[in-house]
N, C-alpha and C positions, 0 to 999 in steps of 0.2 A: 285776333284770338287764335286763329289757326297757326300762326307762326310761333306763338308762345307754346302751344301744345306740341308742335313739331320739334322745337328746340329742346324741350324737356323729355320728349319721348326718345329721341335719338341723340344721345350725348356723343360728342366728337373728341372728348379728351383722351389722350393716349394713356394717361395714368389709369383711367377707368378700364380701358381696354386691357391693359396689363393685369389689373386686379381681377377682371371678370374672366379673361380667357387664358392668359399665360400661367398664372399661379395655380389655378385648379388643374390644368393639364400637367404641369410639372409635378404636383403632388400625387396625382393619379399614376403618372409614369413611375415615380420613385417607389410608391407603394406596390405597384405591380411587379417591378423589377426585384424589390426586396422579397416579396412573397414567392416569386419564381425561384430566387436563389435559395431561400429556406426550404422550399418544397423539394428542389433538386438535391440539396444536402441531406434532407430527411430520407429520401428514397435511397440515396447512396449509403447512408448509415444503416438502414433496415436491411439492405441487400448485403453489404459488406461493411461491418462495423469497424474493420481495421483501417478504413479510409480516414477515420477520425484522427489517427496518429499523424496523418499528413495534412488534413484540412484545417485542424485547429491552429497549428503554427502558420499555415498559409493565410488564414484570416487575420492573424496578428500582423503578419508582414504586409498584407493589403491595407490594414488600418494605418500602419506607419507610413506607407507610401502615400496614402491620401493626405495625411497630415503634412507631409513635405510638399505635396502638390498644392494644397490649399494655401499654405503660406506664400508660395511662389506666385500663385494665381492672384492673390490679394495685392501683392506688390506690383505685379504687372498691370492690374486694373487701375491702381493708383497712378502709375506712370502714364498709362493711356489717358486718364482724365486730365493730367497736367499738360500733356502734349496737345490734346484736343482743344484746350482753352486757347493755346497760342494760335492754332489754325482759325478758330472762330474769331478771335480778336483781330488777326490780320485781315480776314475777309471783311469784317465790319468796317475796319479803317479803310480798306481799299474801295469798298462800295461808297462810303461817305466822301472819300476824296477822289473819286473817279475823274471828275472834271479837271482837277489840278494835276493828276497823274498824266492824263492825256495832254494837257497844256504843256507840260515839261517833257513830253515824249519818253516817259519812264515805264511804259507798259511791260517791256521785256524784264526789267529789274523786279517789278512787283510780281510778275508771273513766275519768274525763277524763284523768288522768295516763297511764294505760295506753294510751288511744287516741292521745294526743300522742306517746308513745314509739314506738308502732307506725307512726304517720305518718312520724316521723323516720327509722325503720328502712326504710320503703318508698322513701324518696327516693333513696338510693344505687342501689337496684334499678332504679328508673325511669331514672336516668342511665346505668346500665350497659346497659340495653336500648336507650337512645338512642344510645350509643356503638357498640353492635353494629349498629344500623340505619345509622349513619353509615358504618361500614366497608363494609357490604353495598352501599350506594348507590355508593360510590366504586369498588368492585371491579366492579360492574355497568357503570359508565361505561367502565372500562378494557376490560372484555370486549366491549362494544359497539364501541369504537374499533378493537380488533383484528379483530373480525368485519367491520366496515365496510371496513377497509383490505384485508382478504383478498378481499372481494367486488369492491372497486375494482380490485385487481390482476388478478383473474380476468377482469373486463370489459375491461381494457386490453390483455390478451394478444392476440397476433395470431391470426387465424382459422386453425384447423387445428392448433393447439398440442396439443390433446387429442383423443383418439379418443372414440368413443361409449361407452366403458366397457371396452373390451378393451385392457388395458395391454400385454399380452405377445402380441399377435396375430401378430407376425412370427415368434415362437419356436414357436408351436403347429404350424403346418403349413408345410413348405417349398413354395415356388412354382416 
């Protein structure tokens, strides 16, 4: 009776772990990053509305970059899945025929083939990592352009446009 309770209380399935832990974390992280970006853009537009002339086209460029990245990432994940099946198949065949491989003294050949398949499988992962870094670099350039334009707009504003931090000073105390 205790074993049945224990097995239902503590599931060991990796699918449930992904569903219970990884997906909610990813959703919370995505929502937090999106809210952070919208709030930053909102503050920039309240302080310097001229930044919209730069930020709106930059958002369109970022969306186009992400579309290009997503299509490349999907293809790389597909290639990674096909090369991973070759590694798993070769490993299963090597384990099941280990006695025969040793009997014919072919360990070196099977080991070399295994390393070659692992290297082939690692190549799409490297390219996926490179594509991710490509996207990050382009988004950082866009971020720097928006920040530089906001700073330029703030510098070019006339003197006395902003107070020293009290936004609603005239509403606080009647004079």
